[in-house]
SEPALO-480693 format. One record per residue (C-alpha): x, y, z; residue in one letter; residue number from 1. Coordinates in nm, 3 decimals, always signed. Example, Ala and Ser with C-alpha at 12.3 -4.5 7.8 and 13.67 -1.06 7.14 Angstrom:
! residues 2
<atom <+1.230, -0.450, +0.780>, A, 1> <atom <+1.367, -0.106, +0.714>, S, 2> 
! end
This chain:
! residues 265
<atom <+2.068, -18.687, -6.972>, R, 1> <atom <+1.716, -18.546, -6.971>, E, 2> <atom <+1.749, -18.463, -6.602>, R, 3> <atom <+2.072, -18.272, -6.667>, K, 4> <atom <+1.906, -18.078, -6.948>, A, 5> <atom <+1.625, -17.965, -6.717>, V, 6> <atom <+1.879, -17.883, -6.443>, D, 7> <atom <+2.068, -17.662, -6.688>, A, 8> <atom <+1.749, -17.474, -6.781>, R, 9> <atom <+1.659, -17.418, -6.415>, I, 10> <atom <+2.015, -17.313, -6.325>, A, 11> <atom <+2.050, -17.060, -6.610>, A, 12> <atom <+2.223, -16.738, -6.509>, S, 13> <atom <+1.999, -16.434, -6.473>, L, 14> <atom <+2.264, -16.166, -6.434>, G, 15> <atom <+2.236, -15.897, -6.167>, G, 16> <atom <+1.927, -15.778, -5.985>, G, 17> <atom <+1.624, -15.946, -5.835>, A, 18> <atom <+1.345, -16.104, -6.039>, R, 19> <atom <+0.986, -16.101, -5.918>, F, 20> <atom <+0.736, -16.373, -6.006>, V, 21> <atom <+0.381, -16.345, -5.867>, P, 22> <atom <+0.171, -16.661, -5.851>, V, 23> <atom <-0.195, -16.569, -5.911>, L, 24> <atom <-0.540, -16.718, -5.914>, T, 25> <atom <-0.892, -16.583, -5.894>, R, 26> <atom <-1.027, -16.868, -5.684>, K, 27> <atom <-0.919, -17.036, -5.364>, G, 28> <atom <-0.878, -17.411, -5.352>, G, 29> <atom <-0.699, -17.459, -5.684>, V, 30> <atom <-0.358, -17.517, -5.530>, G, 31> <atom <-0.190, -17.176, -5.569>, K, 32> <atom <+0.011, -17.211, -5.249>, T, 33> <atom <+0.109, -17.567, -5.337>, T, 34> <atom <+0.226, -17.454, -5.682>, V, 35> <atom <+0.425, -17.165, -5.531>, T, 36> <atom <+0.598, -17.409, -5.295>, T, 37> <atom <+0.670, -17.668, -5.565>, L, 38> <atom <+0.808, -17.400, -5.797>, L, 39> <atom <+1.031, -17.253, -5.525>, G, 40> <atom <+1.159, -17.593, -5.414>, M, 41> <atom <+1.238, -17.705, -5.770>, A, 42> <atom <+1.434, -17.382, -5.826>, M, 43> <atom <+1.615, -17.385, -5.492>, A, 44> <atom <+1.731, -17.745, -5.529>, L, 45> <atom <+1.919, -17.666, -5.849>, V, 46> <atom <+2.011, -17.298, -5.848>, R, 47> <atom <+2.318, -17.161, -5.671>, E, 48> <atom <+2.156, -16.829, -5.580>, D, 49> <atom <+1.888, -16.756, -5.321>, R, 50> <atom <+1.516, -16.807, -5.376>, I, 51> <atom <+1.241, -16.677, -5.147>, I, 52> <atom <+0.864, -16.721, -5.153>, A, 53> <atom <+0.667, -16.443, -4.982>, I, 54> <atom <+0.313, -16.497, -4.861>, D, 55> <atom <+0.120, -16.182, -4.953>, A, 56> <atom <-0.228, -16.321, -4.886>, N, 57> <atom <-0.450, -16.064, -4.717>, P, 58> <atom <-0.667, -16.351, -4.593>, D, 59> <atom <-0.432, -16.557, -4.377>, R, 60> <atom <-0.206, -16.740, -4.616>, G, 61> <atom <-0.077, -17.088, -4.547>, T, 62> <atom <+0.251, -17.083, -4.742>, L, 63> <atom <+0.469, -17.125, -4.433>, A, 64> <atom <+0.274, -17.437, -4.337>, E, 65> <atom <+0.412, -17.611, -4.649>, R, 66> <atom <+0.773, -17.602, -4.529>, V, 67> <atom <+0.933, -17.721, -4.207>, S, 68> <atom <+0.869, -17.416, -3.990>, K, 69> <atom <+1.175, -17.262, -3.832>, S, 70> <atom <+1.057, -16.920, -3.720>, T, 71> <atom <+0.752, -16.744, -3.582>, R, 72> <atom <+0.827, -16.420, -3.767>, F, 73> <atom <+0.602, -16.289, -4.046>, T, 74> <atom <+0.592, -16.015, -4.309>, V, 75> <atom <+0.466, -15.784, -4.035>, R, 76> <atom <+0.791, -15.827, -3.839>, D, 77> <atom <+0.994, -15.740, -4.148>, V, 78> <atom <+0.789, -15.421, -4.194>, V, 79> <atom <+0.818, -15.326, -3.827>, N, 80> <atom <+1.192, -15.395, -3.805>, R, 81> <atom <+1.294, -15.282, -4.153>, A, 82> <atom <+1.513, -14.999, -4.026>, A, 83> <atom <+1.705, -15.235, -3.798>, A, 84> <atom <+1.764, -15.513, -4.053>, I, 85> <atom <+2.128, -15.476, -4.145>, D, 86> <atom <+2.233, -15.752, -4.379>, G, 87> <atom <+2.127, -16.099, -4.482>, F, 88> <atom <+2.201, -16.256, -4.144>, T, 89> <atom <+1.940, -16.032, -3.979>, D, 90> <atom <+1.684, -16.093, -4.253>, F, 91> <atom <+1.738, -16.468, -4.256>, S, 92> <atom <+1.623, -16.499, -3.893>, T, 93> <atom <+1.276, -16.403, -4.017>, M, 94> <atom <+1.233, -16.677, -4.277>, V, 95> <atom <+1.159, -17.046, -4.261>, S, 96> <atom <+1.400, -17.265, -4.458>, R, 97> <atom <+1.330, -17.588, -4.634>, D, 98> <atom <+1.585, -17.864, -4.693>, V, 99> <atom <+1.573, -17.767, -5.062>, T, 100> <atom <+1.717, -17.426, -4.958>, R, 101> <atom <+1.390, -17.245, -5.035>, L, 102> <atom <+1.326, -16.960, -4.794>, H, 103> <atom <+0.968, -16.868, -4.701>, V, 104> <atom <+0.839, -16.550, -4.541>, L, 105> <atom <+0.506, -16.613, -4.370>, A, 106> <atom <+0.197, -16.393, -4.371>, S, 107> <atom <+0.025, -16.293, -4.049>, D, 108> <atom <-0.184, -16.561, -3.886>, S, 109> <atom <-0.410, -16.293, -3.736>, D, 110> <atom <-0.667, -16.210, -4.008>, P, 111> <atom <-0.701, -15.852, -3.884>, M, 112> <atom <-0.328, -15.796, -3.931>, L, 113> <atom <-0.302, -15.981, -4.261>, S, 114> <atom <-0.586, -15.776, -4.407>, E, 115> <atom <-0.397, -15.464, -4.307>, A, 116> <atom <-0.092, -15.572, -4.513>, F, 117> <atom <-0.105, -15.308, -4.785>, D, 118> <atom <+0.085, -15.170, -5.082>, E, 119> <atom <+0.335, -14.978, -4.868>, G, 120> <atom <+0.405, -15.284, -4.655>, D, 121> <atom <+0.455, -15.505, -4.958>, Y, 122> <atom <+0.700, -15.255, -5.106>, N, 123> <atom <+0.905, -15.252, -4.785>, V, 124> <atom <+0.922, -15.632, -4.783>, V, 125> <atom <+0.990, -15.656, -5.158>, A, 126> <atom <+1.271, -15.396, -5.144>, D, 127> <atom <+1.429, -15.585, -4.856>, M, 128> <atom <+1.399, -15.923, -5.029>, A, 129> <atom <+1.547, -15.776, -5.349>, A, 130> <atom <+1.869, -15.700, -5.163>, R, 131> <atom <+1.931, -16.062, -5.071>, Y, 132> <atom <+1.751, -16.287, -5.321>, Y, 133> <atom <+1.771, -16.342, -5.697>, T, 134> <atom <+1.421, -16.483, -5.745>, I, 135> <atom <+1.127, -16.364, -5.538>, I, 136> <atom <+0.804, -16.559, -5.570>, L, 137> <atom <+0.491, -16.394, -5.432>, T, 138> <atom <+0.196, -16.609, -5.331>, D, 139> <atom <-0.084, -16.358, -5.394>, C, 140> <atom <-0.431, -16.343, -5.247>, G, 141> <atom <-0.731, -16.436, -5.457>, T, 142> <atom <-0.870, -16.083, -5.501>, G, 143> <atom <-0.729, -15.911, -5.805>, I, 144> <atom <-0.822, -15.571, -5.672>, V, 145> <atom <-0.675, -15.585, -5.322>, H, 146> <atom <-0.406, -15.324, -5.264>, S, 147> <atom <-0.105, -15.558, -5.268>, V, 148> <atom <-0.183, -15.674, -5.620>, M, 149> <atom <-0.076, -15.351, -5.791>, R, 150> <atom <+0.282, -15.335, -5.661>, P, 151> <atom <+0.313, -15.711, -5.712>, T, 152> <atom <+0.224, -15.679, -6.080>, L, 153> <atom <+0.426, -15.361, -6.131>, Q, 154> <atom <+0.741, -15.540, -6.016>, R, 155> <atom <+0.668, -15.864, -6.202>, A, 156> <atom <+0.933, -15.999, -6.439>, N, 157> <atom <+0.737, -16.320, -6.491>, G, 158> <atom <+0.398, -16.457, -6.395>, L, 159> <atom <+0.242, -16.791, -6.304>, V, 160> <atom <-0.136, -16.831, -6.321>, I, 161> <atom <-0.282, -17.131, -6.140>, V, 162> <atom <-0.601, -17.290, -6.271>, S, 163> <atom <-0.796, -17.588, -6.152>, G, 164> <atom <-0.891, -17.856, -6.402>, G, 165> <atom <-1.265, -17.786, -6.419>, S, 166> <atom <-1.427, -17.578, -6.693>, V, 167> <atom <-1.546, -17.321, -6.436>, D, 168> <atom <-1.202, -17.288, -6.278>, E, 169> <atom <-1.042, -17.252, -6.620>, A, 170> <atom <-1.295, -16.983, -6.710>, R, 171> <atom <-1.202, -16.784, -6.399>, L, 172> <atom <-0.832, -16.817, -6.481>, A, 173> <atom <-0.904, -16.708, -6.837>, S, 174> <atom <-1.095, -16.404, -6.706>, E, 175> <atom <-0.789, -16.320, -6.497>, T, 176> <atom <-0.577, -16.316, -6.814>, L, 177> <atom <-0.834, -16.089, -6.981>, T, 178> <atom <-0.833, -15.852, -6.681>, W, 179> <atom <-0.454, -15.836, -6.685>, L, 180> <atom <-0.451, -15.762, -7.060>, E, 181> <atom <-0.713, -15.489, -7.015>, A, 182> <atom <-0.507, -15.330, -6.737>, N, 183> <atom <-0.182, -15.296, -6.928>, G, 184> <atom <-0.015, -15.628, -6.849>, Y, 185> <atom <-0.051, -15.787, -7.192>, G, 186> <atom <+0.323, -15.854, -7.227>, D, 187> <atom <+0.326, -16.021, -6.887>, L, 188> <atom <+0.033, -16.244, -6.990>, V, 189> <atom <+0.200, -16.345, -7.318>, R, 190> <atom <+0.515, -16.445, -7.132>, G, 191> <atom <+0.334, -16.618, -6.846>, S, 192> <atom <+0.300, -16.986, -6.760>, V, 193> <atom <-0.028, -17.151, -6.658>, V, 194> <atom <+0.001, -17.425, -6.396>, A, 195> <atom <-0.300, -17.648, -6.459>, L, 196> <atom <-0.374, -17.834, -6.138>, N, 197> <atom <-0.545, -18.157, -6.240>, T, 198> <atom <-0.598, -18.261, -5.878>, A, 199> <atom <-0.884, -18.021, -5.801>, T, 200> <atom <-1.218, -18.179, -5.719>, Q, 201> <atom <-1.397, -18.061, -6.029>, G, 202> <atom <-1.123, -18.161, -6.274>, T, 203> <atom <-1.282, -18.261, -6.602>, N, 204> <atom <-1.047, -18.513, -6.764>, L, 205> <atom <-1.256, -18.515, -7.082>, V, 206> <atom <-1.216, -18.139, -7.127>, K, 207> <atom <-0.857, -18.115, -7.003>, L, 208> <atom <-0.698, -18.113, -7.350>, D, 209> <atom <-0.944, -17.844, -7.458>, E, 210> <atom <-0.865, -17.635, -7.148>, I, 211> <atom <-0.491, -17.677, -7.206>, E, 212> <atom <-0.525, -17.577, -7.573>, A, 213> <atom <-0.720, -17.264, -7.476>, H, 214> <atom <-0.448, -17.148, -7.236>, F, 215> <atom <-0.172, -17.231, -7.485>, K, 216> <atom <-0.333, -16.987, -7.728>, S, 217> <atom <-0.298, -16.707, -7.471>, R, 218> <atom <+0.019, -16.769, -7.269>, V, 219> <atom <+0.375, -16.893, -7.332>, R, 220> <atom <+0.336, -17.241, -7.182>, A, 221> <atom <+0.111, -17.470, -6.978>, V, 222> <atom <+0.229, -17.725, -6.721>, V, 223> <atom <-0.009, -17.990, -6.588>, K, 224> <atom <+0.036, -18.065, -6.217>, I, 225> <atom <-0.073, -18.424, -6.149>, P, 226> <atom <-0.264, -18.558, -5.851>, Y, 227> <atom <-0.031, -18.657, -5.568>, D, 228> <atom <-0.160, -18.791, -5.235>, P, 229> <atom <+0.138, -18.628, -5.063>, A, 230> <atom <+0.007, -18.286, -5.174>, L, 231> <atom <-0.360, -18.352, -5.107>, A, 232> <atom <-0.322, -18.317, -4.729>, A, 233> <atom <-0.216, -17.952, -4.754>, G, 234> <atom <+0.059, -18.004, -4.496>, S, 235> <atom <+0.440, -17.984, -4.513>, V, 236> <atom <+0.571, -18.071, -4.859>, I, 237> <atom <+0.875, -18.296, -4.871>, K, 238> <atom <+0.995, -18.263, -5.228>, F, 239> <atom <+1.196, -18.585, -5.236>, D, 240> <atom <+0.892, -18.784, -5.122>, Q, 241> <atom <+0.664, -18.664, -5.400>, L, 242> <atom <+0.571, -18.885, -5.692>, H, 243> <atom <+0.823, -18.866, -5.976>, R, 244> <atom <+0.563, -18.717, -6.213>, N, 245> <atom <+0.494, -18.440, -5.962>, T, 246> <atom <+0.863, -18.358, -5.924>, R, 247> <atom <+0.907, -18.355, -6.301>, E, 248> <atom <+0.609, -18.120, -6.346>, A, 249> <atom <+0.751, -17.884, -6.080>, A, 250> <atom <+1.094, -17.892, -6.245>, R, 251> <atom <+0.948, -17.819, -6.589>, E, 252> <atom <+0.751, -17.528, -6.440>, L, 253> <atom <+1.072, -17.396, -6.278>, A, 254> <atom <+1.265, -17.430, -6.606>, A, 255> <atom <+0.995, -17.245, -6.801>, L, 256> <atom <+0.978, -16.963, -6.545>, V, 257> <atom <+1.357, -16.918, -6.548>, V, 258> <atom <+1.359, -16.914, -6.930>, E, 259> <atom <+1.105, -16.633, -6.921>, G, 260> <atom <+1.311, -16.440, -6.664>, L, 261> <atom <+1.625, -16.476, -6.875>, A, 262> <atom <+1.438, -16.321, -7.169>, K, 263> <atom <+1.307, -16.035, -6.955>, S, 264> <atom <+1.663, -15.910, -6.890>, N, 265> 
! end
């Protein structure tokens, strides 16, 4: 019964139009890409509509390495061929698909090209994705000030902040919230969800409750992502092979994000 209740929350109707959810962090190595993948998979398994995760890392993102790769195309190809993409069938040749039905659009593997992925490029890709997908997750780079961040935040209907479980990592995530509030995104922060990754090296189990309480005072909800050896390798994620606690955390995160999107209508 509990499973069905979570399914119903994840599957909630969002009405027309695309919804954008950036996944942010200030620091590498806290599991942002893993969280993006888990969130997308948990949504795609249950929802009837289409979900895509876009890798907008200006420093060679690894999102596409988390799903069974089925294409060599990247965001750059979408930008270059935008005028010729005529319908979902064309667009879908450029994404990798997971068995969960999550679609992933890779970033450039050439660092020179991925650094050149700018605001205009992101807008082309986002406009295209909005035609064909209901929920668009964006795996953002770690720099708050890089040029893709502005259009990502301007389009955001929801927000996930990823923090590691150490005091230092939590402080950085907290500073990110403060920066967002100071730059006009206070409503987004209040409605956001913090994914607290308790598998990072510096995770302080003693302080974890304190860290969680701090975030709960600033955002809508906090979800703790447990350690899972299947995630630690940083390779392809097979959702059905993850530990039950991991799957449940991902599903709760998905349910919370969808609830926020339903309210943002």
